[in-house]
MIDREN-163304 format. One record per atom (N, C-alpha, C): residue number from 1; residue in one letter; atom name; x, y, z. Coordinates in Angstrom, 1 decimal, padded with zeros to 4 digits. Atoms other than C-alpha are relative to their C-alpha. Layout:
<nodes>
(node NUM; "a"; "CA"; (X; Y; Z))
...
</nodes>
This chain:
<nodes>
(node 1; "x"; "N"; (000.8; -000.1; -001.3))
(node 1; "x"; "CA"; (-038.0; 039.6; 032.9))
(node 1; "x"; "C"; (000.4; 001.3; 000.6))
(node 2; "x"; "N"; (-000.3; -001.3; -000.5))
(node 2; "x"; "CA"; (-038.1; 043.3; 033.8))
(node 2; "x"; "C"; (-000.1; 000.1; 001.5))
(node 3; "x"; "N"; (000.1; -000.1; -001.5))
(node 3; "x"; "CA"; (-039.1; 042.6; 037.4))
(node 3; "x"; "C"; (001.3; -000.5; 000.6))
(node 4; "x"; "N"; (-001.2; 000.5; -000.5))
(node 4; "x"; "CA"; (-036.0; 040.5; 037.9))
(node 4; "x"; "C"; (001.1; 001.0; -000.2))
(node 5; "x"; "N"; (-001.0; -001.0; 000.3))
(node 5; "x"; "CA"; (-033.9; 043.2; 036.2))
(node 5; "x"; "C"; (000.0; 001.1; 001.0))
(node 6; "x"; "N"; (000.1; -001.1; -001.0))
(node 6; "x"; "CA"; (-035.2; 045.8; 038.6))
(node 6; "x"; "C"; (000.5; -000.4; 001.3))
(node 7; "x"; "N"; (-000.4; 000.5; -001.3))
(node 7; "x"; "CA"; (-034.3; 043.7; 041.6))
(node 7; "x"; "C"; (001.5; -000.5; -000.1))
(node 8; "x"; "N"; (-001.4; 000.7; 000.2))
(node 8; "x"; "CA"; (-030.8; 042.7; 040.2))
(node 8; "x"; "C"; (001.0; 000.4; 001.1))
(node 9; "x"; "N"; (-001.0; -000.5; -001.0))
(node 9; "x"; "CA"; (-029.0; 044.8; 042.8))
(node 9; "x"; "C"; (-000.7; 000.8; 001.1))
(node 10; "x"; "N"; (000.7; -000.7; -001.0))
(node 10; "x"; "CA"; (-030.9; 045.7; 046.0))
(node 10; "x"; "C"; (000.8; 001.1; 000.7))
(node 11; "x"; "N"; (-001.0; -001.0; -000.6))
(node 11; "x"; "CA"; (-027.8; 047.5; 047.3))
(node 11; "x"; "C"; (-000.1; 001.3; -000.8))
(node 12; "x"; "N"; (000.1; -001.2; 000.8))
(node 12; "x"; "CA"; (-028.3; 050.0; 044.4))
(node 12; "x"; "C"; (-001.3; 000.7; 000.2))
(node 13; "x"; "N"; (001.3; -000.6; -000.1))
(node 13; "x"; "CA"; (-031.9; 050.7; 045.4))
(node 13; "x"; "C"; (000.0; 001.0; 001.2))
(node 14; "x"; "N"; (-000.3; -000.9; -001.1))
(node 14; "x"; "CA"; (-031.0; 053.7; 047.4))
(node 14; "x"; "C"; (-001.3; 000.7; 000.6))
(node 15; "x"; "N"; (001.2; -000.6; -000.5))
(node 15; "x"; "CA"; (-034.5; 055.2; 047.6))
(node 15; "x"; "C"; (-001.0; -001.0; 000.5))
(node 16; "x"; "N"; (000.8; 001.1; -000.7))
(node 16; "x"; "CA"; (-035.9; 051.9; 048.9))
(node 16; "x"; "C"; (-001.4; -000.2; -000.6))
(node 17; "x"; "N"; (001.3; 000.2; 000.7))
(node 17; "x"; "CA"; (-038.8; 051.8; 046.3))
(node 17; "x"; "C"; (-000.1; -001.3; -000.7))
(node 18; "x"; "N"; (000.1; 001.3; 000.6))
(node 18; "x"; "CA"; (-037.9; 048.4; 045.0))
(node 18; "x"; "C"; (000.6; 000.0; -001.4))
(node 19; "x"; "N"; (-000.5; -000.2; 001.3))
(node 19; "x"; "CA"; (-036.6; 049.8; 041.7))
(node 19; "x"; "C"; (001.4; 000.7; 000.0))
(node 20; "x"; "N"; (-001.2; -000.7; 000.3))
(node 20; "x"; "CA"; (-033.1; 050.7; 040.6))
(node 20; "x"; "C"; (-000.3; 000.9; -001.2))
(node 21; "x"; "N"; (000.5; -000.9; 001.0))
(node 21; "x"; "CA"; (-034.0; 053.8; 038.7))
(node 21; "x"; "C"; (000.7; 001.3; 000.0))
(node 22; "x"; "N"; (-000.7; -001.3; 000.1))
(node 22; "x"; "CA"; (-033.1; 057.4; 037.8))
(node 22; "x"; "C"; (000.1; 000.7; 001.3))
(node 23; "x"; "N"; (-000.1; -000.6; -001.4))
(node 23; "x"; "CA"; (-033.8; 058.5; 041.4))
(node 23; "x"; "C"; (001.2; -000.5; 000.7))
(node 24; "x"; "N"; (-001.2; 000.6; -000.7))
(node 24; "x"; "CA"; (-031.2; 056.1; 042.7))
(node 24; "x"; "C"; (001.3; 000.5; -000.7))
(node 25; "x"; "N"; (-001.2; -000.4; 000.8))
(node 25; "x"; "CA"; (-028.8; 057.1; 039.9))
(node 25; "x"; "C"; (000.3; 001.5; 000.4))
(node 26; "x"; "N"; (-000.2; -001.4; -000.4))
(node 26; "x"; "CA"; (-029.3; 060.8; 040.9))
(node 26; "x"; "C"; (000.7; 000.1; 001.4))
(node 27; "x"; "N"; (-000.6; 000.0; -001.3))
(node 27; "x"; "CA"; (-028.5; 060.0; 044.5))
(node 27; "x"; "C"; (001.4; -000.4; 000.0))
(node 28; "x"; "N"; (-001.4; 000.4; 000.1))
(node 28; "x"; "CA"; (-025.3; 058.2; 043.5))
(node 28; "x"; "C"; (000.8; 001.1; -000.6))
(node 29; "x"; "N"; (-000.7; -001.1; 000.7))
(node 29; "x"; "CA"; (-024.2; 061.0; 041.2))
(node 29; "x"; "C"; (000.2; 001.2; 001.0))
(node 30; "x"; "N"; (-000.1; -001.1; -000.9))
(node 30; "x"; "CA"; (-025.0; 063.6; 043.8))
(node 30; "x"; "C"; (001.0; -000.2; 001.1))
(node 31; "x"; "N"; (-000.9; 000.3; -001.1))
(node 31; "x"; "CA"; (-023.1; 061.8; 046.6))
(node 31; "x"; "C"; (001.4; -000.1; -000.5))
(node 32; "x"; "N"; (-001.4; 000.0; 000.5))
(node 32; "x"; "CA"; (-020.1; 061.3; 044.3))
(node 32; "x"; "C"; (000.5; 001.4; -000.2))
(node 33; "x"; "N"; (-000.5; -001.4; 000.2))
(node 33; "x"; "CA"; (-020.0; 065.0; 043.5))
(node 33; "x"; "C"; (000.1; 000.8; 001.3))
(node 34; "x"; "N"; (000.0; -000.7; -001.3))
(node 34; "x"; "CA"; (-020.5; 066.0; 047.1))
(node 34; "x"; "C"; (000.7; -000.9; 001.1))
(node 35; "x"; "N"; (-000.8; 000.9; -000.9))
(node 35; "x"; "CA"; (-017.7; 064.4; 049.3))
(node 35; "x"; "C"; (-000.5; 000.1; 001.4))
(node 36; "x"; "N"; (000.5; -000.2; -001.3))
(node 36; "x"; "CA"; (-019.5; 065.7; 052.4))
(node 36; "x"; "C"; (-001.3; -000.8; 000.2))
(node 37; "x"; "N"; (001.3; 000.7; -000.1))
(node 37; "x"; "CA"; (-022.7; 063.8; 051.6))
(node 37; "x"; "C"; (000.3; -001.5; 000.5))
(node 38; "x"; "N"; (-000.2; 001.3; -000.6))
(node 38; "x"; "CA"; (-022.9; 060.6; 053.7))
(node 38; "x"; "C"; (-001.4; -000.7; 000.1))
</nodes>
């Protein structure tokens, strides 16, 4: 059930589009690499 998989972790849905996707991953990586990013 891909819909369930997409919603598995709302906290990881950083761009608030309902999907945990590459955009969210990019946000996570960017913020990890940039300690000043909050």
